[in-house]
C-alpha positions in Angstrom: 22.2 -54.4 66.2 24.3 -54.5 69.3 22.6 -56.4 72.0 25.1 -56.0 74.8 25.1 -52.6 76.4 28.9 -52.8 77.1 29.5 -53.0 73.3 27.9 -49.5 72.9 30.5 -47.7 75.0 33.3 -47.3 72.4 31.0 -45.9 69.6 29.4 -43.5 72.1 32.7 -42.3 73.4 33.8 -41.7 69.8 30.6 -39.8 69.1 31.2 -37.7 72.2 34.7 -36.7 70.9 33.3 -35.9 67.5 30.6 -33.7 69.0 33.2 -31.9 71.2 35.4 -31.3 68.1 32.4 -30.0 66.2 31.3 -27.7 68.9 34.8 -26.4 69.7 36.1 -25.9 66.2 33.4 -25.7 63.6 30.1 -24.5 65.0 31.0 -21.7 67.3 28.4 -19.9 69.4 29.2 -16.4 67.9 28.3 -17.4 64.4 25.7 -20.2 64.8 24.2 -20.1 68.3 21.2 -22.3 67.4 23.3 -25.1 65.9 25.9 -24.7 68.7 23.3 -25.4 71.4 21.7 -28.2 69.3 25.0 -30.1 69.0 25.8 -29.3 72.6 22.4 -30.9 73.5 23.3 -33.9 71.3 26.6 -34.2 73.2 24.8 -34.2 76.6 22.3 -36.8 75.2 25.2 -39.0 74.1 26.9 -38.6 77.5 23.6 -39.6 79.2 23.3 -42.7 76.9 26.9 -43.6 77.8 26.1 -43.3 81.5 23.1 -45.6 81.0 25.4 -48.3 79.5 27.3 -48.5 82.8 24.0 -49.3 84.6 23.1 -51.9 81.9 20.3 -49.7 80.6 19.8 -49.9 76.9 18.3 -46.7 75.4 17.2 -46.4 71.8 19.8 -44.1 70.2 17.5 -43.8 67.1 14.8 -42.3 69.3 17.3 -40.2 71.2 18.3 -38.5 67.9 14.9 -38.2 66.5 13.4 -36.7 69.6 16.3 -34.3 70.0 15.8 -33.2 66.4 12.1 -32.8 66.9 12.6 -30.4 69.9 15.2 -28.5 67.9 12.8 -28.0 64.9 10.0 -26.9 67.2 12.3 -24.5 68.9 13.7 -23.2 65.6 10.2 -22.7 64.4 9.4 -20.6 67.5 12.7 -18.7 67.4 12.4 -17.7 63.7 8.6 -17.0 64.2 7.8 -19.0 61.1 4.3 -20.0 62.4 4.5 -23.1 60.2 3.3 -26.2 62.0 4.1 -28.6 59.1 7.8 -29.0 59.9 7.1 -29.8 63.5 4.4 -32.3 62.6 6.6 -33.9 60.0 9.4 -34.5 62.4 7.1 -35.8 65.0 5.6 -38.2 62.4 9.1 -39.3 61.5 9.8 -40.0 65.2 6.7 -42.2 65.3 7.8 -44.0 62.2 11.3 -44.6 63.7 9.7 -45.8 67.0 7.4 -48.2 65.2 10.1 -49.6 63.0 12.3 -50.3 66.0 9.4 -52.2 67.6 8.6 -54.1 64.5 12.2 -55.1 64.0 12.3 -56.2 67.7 15.4 -54.1 68.2 14.0 -52.4 71.3 11.2 -52.7 73.9 8.8 -49.8 74.5 10.7 -49.0 77.7 14.0 -48.6 75.8 12.2 -46.4 73.3 10.9 -44.2 76.2 14.3 -43.9 77.8 15.8 -42.9 74.5 13.1 -40.4 73.9 13.6 -38.8 77.3 17.4 -38.7 76.9 17.0 -36.9 73.6 14.4 -34.4 74.8 15.7 -33.3 78.2 19.1 -31.8 77.1 17.5 -30.1 74.1 14.9 -28.5 76.3 17.5 -27.3 78.7 19.6 -25.7 75.9 16.5 -24.5 74.1 16.0 -22.2 77.1 19.5 -20.7 76.5 19.1 -19.7 72.9 15.4 -19.1 72.5 
């Protein structure tokens, strides 16, 4: 429950370094291309959230991660040709539960949830185009 946007910078920078380490060392593109681009999208989402803190914009990091996961699950469902809508619906339902819980706890406004959702979706959609 960090209320000041400036207090989010150090955790976001640490998360960026962890994503870089993960993408460069563990999940290489030759072995796991889907996961590689998923974590690369998560890295770009984190960088966008970090940039938002410099403009005093508070984005919901919970919604950022859930919306990014939802796009990844939908893309993986298409990529593997599973024709199973239940996983996609389940992750979207979980995203709605996370959003409503953040509103009920008064941790975010609806505008902050929308910004977090957009920050999570955009990089995943861009990288989805590369591996799909």
